[in-house]
C-alpha positions in Angstrom: 43.5 -123.3 74.7 42.3 -124.9 71.5 39.3 -123.5 70.1 36.1 -125.9 69.8 35.4 -127.0 66.2 32.7 -125.2 64.5 29.7 -127.6 64.1 29.1 -128.6 60.5 26.4 -126.7 58.5 23.7 -129.1 57.2 22.8 -128.5 53.8 18.9 -128.5 53.4 17.6 -130.4 50.6 16.2 -128.1 47.8 15.1 -128.2 44.1 17.4 -126.3 42.1 15.9 -126.2 38.8 12.7 -123.8 39.2 10.4 -126.0 37.0 11.0 -129.1 39.4 10.6 -126.5 42.6 7.3 -125.1 40.8 5.9 -128.9 40.9 6.7 -129.2 44.5 4.6 -126.2 45.4 1.9 -127.2 42.9 1.7 -130.8 44.9 1.6 -128.9 48.3 -1.3 -126.6 47.1 -3.2 -129.8 45.9 -3.0 -131.5 49.2 -5.4 -131.6 52.0 -3.9 -129.2 53.8 -5.7 -126.0 55.2 -5.8 -122.7 53.0 -4.0 -121.0 55.5 -1.2 -123.5 55.5 -1.3 -123.4 51.8 -1.2 -119.9 51.5 1.9 -119.9 54.0 3.7 -122.1 51.8 3.0 -119.9 48.6 4.4 -116.8 50.6 7.6 -118.6 51.8 8.4 -119.7 48.3 7.6 -115.9 46.9 9.6 -114.0 49.5 12.5 -116.5 50.4 12.4 -115.5 54.0 13.1 -118.0 56.9 10.2 -120.6 57.5 10.0 -119.2 61.3 9.7 -115.7 59.9 6.6 -116.7 58.0 5.0 -118.3 60.8 5.3 -115.5 63.0 4.4 -112.8 60.5 1.8 -110.1 61.6 -0.5 -108.0 59.2 1.2 -104.7 60.6 4.4 -105.8 59.1 3.1 -105.3 55.4 3.2 -101.8 53.8 1.6 -100.2 50.6 -1.4 -102.8 50.3 -4.8 -102.0 49.8 -6.6 -105.2 51.3 -10.1 -104.2 49.7 -9.2 -104.0 46.1 -6.6 -103.8 43.2 -5.2 -100.7 44.3 -1.4 -101.0 45.6 -1.2 -97.9 47.4 1.1 -94.7 47.0 4.4 -96.8 47.6 5.1 -100.1 46.1 4.4 -103.0 48.5 6.9 -104.2 51.1 7.3 -106.7 54.0 9.3 -104.9 56.8 10.4 -107.7 58.9 11.3 -106.5 62.3 15.2 -106.9 63.2 14.2 -108.4 66.3 13.2 -111.7 64.1 16.3 -111.6 62.1 19.6 -113.5 62.7 21.2 -110.6 64.0 23.6 -109.5 66.9 21.5 -109.0 70.2 22.5 -105.4 70.2 21.1 -105.0 67.0 17.8 -106.2 67.2 16.0 -103.3 68.4 17.4 -101.1 65.8 14.6 -100.2 63.0 17.6 -99.7 60.7 18.2 -103.4 60.7 14.9 -104.2 59.7 14.6 -106.4 56.6 12.9 -104.9 53.8 11.1 -107.6 51.4 9.7 -106.0 47.9 6.7 -108.0 47.1 5.9 -109.2 43.8 2.4 -109.1 42.5 1.8 -112.9 43.2 2.8 -112.4 46.9 0.3 -109.7 47.3 -2.6 -111.9 45.7 -1.6 -114.5 48.1 -1.8 -112.0 51.3 -5.2 -110.6 50.1 -6.4 -114.1 49.8 -5.4 -115.2 53.3 -6.6 -111.6 54.6 -10.3 -112.8 53.9 -9.6 -115.6 56.5 -7.3 -113.8 59.4 -7.4 -110.2 58.4 -9.1 -109.7 61.8 -6.3 -111.5 63.8 -3.1 -110.0 64.6 -0.9 -113.2 63.0 -1.4 -113.8 59.4 -1.2 -117.6 59.6 -2.6 -118.6 63.1 -2.8 -122.1 64.1 -5.9 -124.1 63.8 -6.6 -124.7 67.6 -5.3 -121.5 68.9 -5.5 -118.2 66.7 -3.3 -116.4 69.0 -0.4 -118.9 68.3 1.4 -118.9 64.9 1.0 -121.9 62.6 3.1 -125.1 64.0 6.6 -125.6 63.0 5.0 -129.1 62.0 2.5 -127.9 59.6 5.0 -125.8 57.6 7.5 -128.5 57.9 6.6 -131.6 57.1 4.2 -131.0 54.0 6.6 -131.7 51.2 7.3 -135.1 52.8 3.7 -135.8 52.5 3.4 -135.0 48.9 6.3 -137.1 47.8 9.1 -135.0 48.1 11.0 -136.2 51.1 14.7 -135.8 51.4 14.2 -133.9 48.0 12.9 -130.3 49.1 12.0 -128.6 52.4 10.4 -125.1 53.1 13.8 -123.6 53.7 15.1 -125.0 50.6 13.4 -122.0 48.8 16.2 -119.9 49.8 19.0 -122.1 48.2 16.7 -122.5 45.1 16.3 -118.9 44.7 20.2 -118.2 45.3 21.4 -120.9 42.9 19.0 -119.9 40.1 19.4 -115.9 40.4 23.3 -116.4 40.9 23.4 -118.7 37.9 21.3 -116.2 35.8 23.7 -113.3 36.9 26.8 -114.8 35.7 25.0 -116.1 32.4 23.9 -112.3 31.7 27.2 -111.0 32.9 25.3 -108.9 35.8 27.6 -110.1 38.5 26.7 -107.1 40.5 23.2 -109.0 41.1 25.1 -111.6 43.2 25.4 -109.1 45.9 21.7 -108.1 45.7 20.7 -111.7 46.1 22.6 -111.8 49.4 20.6 -108.6 50.5 17.4 -110.5 49.5 18.3 -113.4 51.6 19.4 -111.0 54.4 22.9 -112.4 54.8 25.1 -110.2 57.0 27.6 -108.2 54.6 31.2 -108.6 55.3 31.5 -104.5 55.7 29.4 -104.2 58.9 29.6 -100.3 58.4 27.3 -100.8 55.2 24.9 -103.3 56.9 22.1 -101.0 57.6 22.5 -99.1 54.3 22.4 -102.3 52.6 19.4 -103.6 54.1 17.5 -100.8 52.4 19.6 -100.6 49.4 19.3 -101.6 46.0 15.4 -101.9 46.3 14.3 -101.7 42.6 16.9 -104.6 41.6 15.7 -106.5 44.6 12.1 -106.1 43.5 13.0 -107.2 39.8 15.0 -110.2 40.7 12.3 -111.4 43.3 9.5 -110.8 40.5 11.5 -113.0 38.1 11.7 -115.6 40.6 7.8 -115.6 41.3 7.0 -115.6 37.5 9.1 -118.7 37.4 7.2 -120.9 40.0 4.0 -119.6 39.7 2.9 -120.0 35.9 1.1 -122.9 36.6 -0.4 -122.4 39.8 -3.9 -121.7 40.5 -5.0 -118.2 41.6 -4.5 -117.5 45.2 -8.2 -116.7 45.8 -9.0 -120.6 44.5 -6.8 -121.8 47.4 -9.6 -120.8 49.8 -11.7 -123.6 48.1 -9.9 -126.5 49.3 -7.7 -129.0 47.1 -8.6 -129.2 43.3 -10.4 -132.6 42.6 
């Protein structure tokens, strides 16, 4: 019996050049969207997780952050995405070893502290405008780039391709080809060696943190401080 053809994977539009991607983020943050939506976009761009994971994130998933001041904590800040939210085989979704660990750049911590002032008493980090027990809608986080002039050029999921292309290019130029595997870990792509899968999800944390920080620095240099987004669009 012939196998059914695999569905074609549609490439998501993304701005690969960091300066251009930064312009898209700045345009989204200068729009009339709510502060919660803008900060969700910033978190997405800085952590390069999948958009659905940002929409569903809960405060309890973050570790090593003091929400009241500048103190980070005894451990470096990290986002522990539950295995149940990841693209895993069903039998792995309840295993803590398969949680996806995201080291957080300082710009991400600033963004989280800003939104914590708005939703810190809620379970969800980014609740919807109408129902605080439901996450931000897919439309809210999916169409803003269209409304600010980037239709067909960049989408929320495009941050992953942007980060991957930029960091892999830099790795080849710097002759650090080992970074290519680290980028795959950051993006939570399933490693070919299944035996190493659980280890790799927690492996190379120092280098993962460095690469995410490099990426954050490239796209936030001209952005407003996160707390300014609480005041609405710049006039």
